[in-house]
C-alpha positions, 0 to 999 in steps of 0.5 A: 187591751185585747185579750190574747187569742181573741183575734185568732178566735174571732177571725178563725170562727168568722172564716169558717162561717160563724157569727161572733158577738160580744155581749158585755156588762161593760159600756158600749163606749169601750166595747164597740171599739174592742168589737171592731178591733177584734172583728166581732160582727156586733156587740151588745153592752150597756150605754152611758147616758150623756146629756148636754155633752156630759155623762149623767152617771146613769146607765141606759136601759136595759142593763145587760145583767145575767138575765139580759145576757141570756136573752141576748144569747137566745136572740142572737141564736134565733137571728141566725137560725141556730139552737143554743146547743150550737152556741159557744158562750164564754165568760168569767163572772157570775153575770155570765152564768146563765149564758154559759150554762145555756150554750152548747159549749159554755166556757168559764174563761179565767173565771171566778170559782163559782163560774168554774164550778158551774161551767162544763168547760174551763180555760184557766191558763191559756189564751182564747185561741184554746177555744178553737181546739175545743171546737175541732180546729187545728193550728193550721186553720187559725186566721186573724182575717 
């Protein structure tokens, strides 16, 4: 199920020239579908190893953990020629902390207490479109295209 406000967040940012990636500790089998549905430019996540048409129970390397998420943020910023200060990173768990703390706008979204404490920005009750207001957009600017 798509998180409320995700389509508006990604659609509006894309409409105004931003590049949007989903970086997840989940599995690409699921995240790639979600990324396409919401409109992300690309996604990075963990891969499940399949042999002879069956899941092996193993996870492909590299595993997208806390350190790998920070590496992904750095890679993606470098790819489009922006600094970390220009980046928005959103997460809810401890594996998101390094990425959240490195981004210019690191947001704890409906996050665990340790993440809330460490992040400069928090969204605890509203949906993801709230992040558009943080960036200076008005409701009239919102887009889902």
